[in-house]
Each structure stands twice: as structure tokens, then as C-alpha cells.
N, C-alpha and C positions, 0 to 999 in steps of 0.2 A: 504494500500500500504506500502511495506517495505521502511525503511528509505533510503536504497541504491537506490531504484527506484525513490524516491522523489528527491534525490540529482542529479540523472541522468536527471530527468525531469527539474529540476531547471537549470542545465547547458545548456540544449537545449533551454530552454526558454530565458535565457540571451543571448545566441548566436544568436537567431533568432530575438529578439526584442530590442537588446541593442542600446542605454543605456535604462535601465529600473529601475524604483524605487522600493524600498522594499515594498511600499504599493501596487503597481501594481502586484508584484510577489505574495504577500500574497493573493490578489484577485484571481489571476490565479490558484494558487495551493490550494486555500481554507484552508489556515493556517493563524496563527497570524503573525503580523510583527515581533514580538519577535522571533518566530520560524524561520522566514526568516533570521534574523541576525545570529541565531545559525547555520543554514544550510550554510550560507556564510562562517562562521568561519571554519566549517568542510571541506568545499571545499578547502579553502586556506591551511589548515593543510595538506590535502591530495596531494597538489601540483598543483591544478588547478590555472592557472594564472588569477585570477579575481581581479578587483580593483573597488573601488567606488569613485565617485566624488560628493561632496556635491551640492545638488540642481539639479543634472543631473541624477545620478543613477549608476547602476553597469554595467561593461563591461568586456569582455574577451580580452586578448592581441591578436593582429591581427593574429599571426601565430599559434594560438592554434587550434589543431584538436583533435576530440574525436577518440578513438580507434574504430576499426571495430565492428559493432553490433554483439552480440551473441544472435540470435533469438531462442525462444522456439518454439516447434512445433505448439502451439496454436497461437502464434504471427505470425508465418509464414502462417498459415491457414487464419488469418484475413487479412494479407497483400496481399496474392495471390488472395483471393476472391475479395477484393476491386479493385485490378488491373484488374481482369477479367471482373468485372462489367463495369469498365471504357471502356475496350476494346470492349465490346458488345453493350453498351447503349449510346455511343456518336458518333462522326463523325470520319472520316478517320485520321485526325491529331492526336487526342488523342489516338485513337485506335492503331495506329502504335507506338506511344510513349509508351503506356502501354505494348504492346507485347515486345518491346525492353527492358523495365524495368524488365519484368519477366525473360528474358534471363540473364540479369545482376545479378539479385537476385540469381537465381539458380547457376550461375557460381561461386559465392563467398560463397556459403553455406559451413559451416564446413563439413568435410567428414562424420562424424558420423551422423549429421542431414540429410545430403543428402542421406545416405544409408537407414535411418530409416523412412524418411518422405514419406508418401503416401497420395495423395490428396483424400479427402473424402467429400469436399464441393464444389459445382459447381454453377455458375451463369447461368441462362437461356440465350441461345444464340439468340439475337435479330438482329444479323448482316444481316439477310435476308430482313429486312424491309428497303430497299434501299432508298425509298422516305423519310422516317423519318430521316435516317442518313444524307442524302444530305441536308435537311432543317437544321438539327442541325449544320452541318459543315458550311453552309453559314452564319448562325446567329452567331455562335461562332467567325468566322473571322471578322464579322462586329463589334462585341463587342471588340475584341482585337485591331481592327484598329480605334475604336472610330468614326464610320461613321453611318449616318442615312441610312435607307433603305425604299423602298416602297414595300408594300405587298397587296395582295388580301386576305381577311379574311372572313370566314364563321362562324357566331355566332351560339350558341346552337339552336336558333329558326329558323335557316336556312337563316337568312338575310346575304347578302354579301355586303361587303364594301371594298373600296380601301383606304389605309392609308399610310402616311409617319410616321415612328416611329424611335425613338432613342433607340435601344436595349441596355439594361444595365446589365442583369444577367439571367442565365439559372438555372431553379429549377426543380428537379426531385421529383415526388410525389408517387413513387412506382407503376408506370404504365403509367403515362403521364408526358411529359416535358412541362413546361410553361416558358414563356418569360416575364420578368419584363422590362417595357419600358416606355418611354414618348411618348404619342400619340399626334401628331399635330392636328388631327381631333377633339379630345376631349379637347385638351390643358390641359392634366392631365396625371398622371401616370396610366398605364393600364397593365393588364396581358393578355397574349394571349397563347392559347394552340397551340403547334407546329403542331399537327396533323390536325389543321383546317386552316393552312396557305398553300396557293397554292405555291408549290415549284417553278414553272415557273415564278411566279410574283415577286420574290425577286430580287430587283435591288438596287445597291448602289447609293445613292444620293449625299452624301458629308460629310465633317467632322462635328462633333458636336462641335460647337463653344461656346455654352452656358454652362459656368462652373457650373451653378446652377442645371443643369440636370445631375445627377450622381446617383450612386447606394446608397450612404448614404441618399440622399434626398428621393429616392424611399422607402427605409426602414422606414424613418421617416413618410412618408405618410401612410404607412400600420399601424403604431402604432396609428395614429390619427383616424383611421376608427373605 
């Protein structure tokens, strides 16, 4: 990666995670701490309003804004493809937001890139699978609202169970969505395939009040297996 790209990446990193220490920056960018200090000096000399506080880390001044992005054609391909995948493979909420984002991106493209750019990469359109999209949308909202839900679930062996679960995260595996959650029936973290959940059985039960049931704890349980 070019040094200019590293500096841009560093600026974005500080802006999104400030305050952030030099050690954390070095880890994120896969460089040495000494290199981070050198990059910080380069940014300061170039006029980026960055400052560091001992024991806290680096920050940008509140009113700092990066100039508009100048995307390359390959970067635009990657961005549009990702947005189209979100539009096709999630529920209505993110699908509508993704389509709105595409319009905003195309509206601010530099004239030269807008004239030369032609789409050559496409994501398969799965929007016709209405049942899957509805289930995704219902669970997505449950996660956002931090509520538990009741579901009817059919396991791989055909056994059907009714459960109350605390949905924590949605994961896509290149063909199937799974839901990471806390299952009150098993009193443990469990994964469920969305295509095996009965759409009509999803009902909101109430808020998740147990602070120990969260996505971080779910990931920790996976590492222990």
C-alpha cells in the first residue's frame, strides 16, 4: 500500500475510533509504533489537525472533515457490489437504505468517472424469496431493539421445537443466514438457520435485561468450543 493510502487510512481510523493509542493504531495498520509516530508527524506537517494526549491517545479536532473521496473504478466496483448484495440479501430496511446509498454515490461521482464507468459485476438477485426476507427483517429489528422473541424451529433431523431466544447477531455464510443467540430452552448460546424458522411464529416477548447476554459473550463462547 502506498504511503499516501496509509496516511488516509490512519486519518479515518483516528476519526472513527478516537481517542486511540499509537499501539492500537500500529495493530490496526500492521506497522510498528515507531512508524505510527512518523505517520502522525507527516499528518501534522500536512495540516491535519491531530493532537495526542498522554495516557489517552490521538484525536482529531471536532470540526475536521476529510475532502470528498476520489474513487477509482475498481473501488467503485467493490462499493457498488457490496451495496447491491446488501440490497438483495437482507430485509426491507437495509435494502431501501442500500438503494438510497447507490443513488447518493452515483450522484456525486466525478464527471469523468461517471462517463467512463460501466458496471461489469453483479450480485444475484434474491429479492424474490419473500419469506426469507421477512424473517431477516423481523430478526434484524429484534436485534436492534434488544428484545427477546419466541420462535418455532425445525432442526436438521426434522425435530420441531418452540423456543424463546435473545437474538444477538446475523451471519451470512455464502448461501444461508444464521442467527447467533441465547436460547432459554438450552440456557446457552445457540445458532439457528433463518430458513428453518417459521416466519409466522416470530413474536416479540420483551426487553433483554440480562447484561451478560451480549454479542461479545457469544463470540467468547465460540472461541471456547
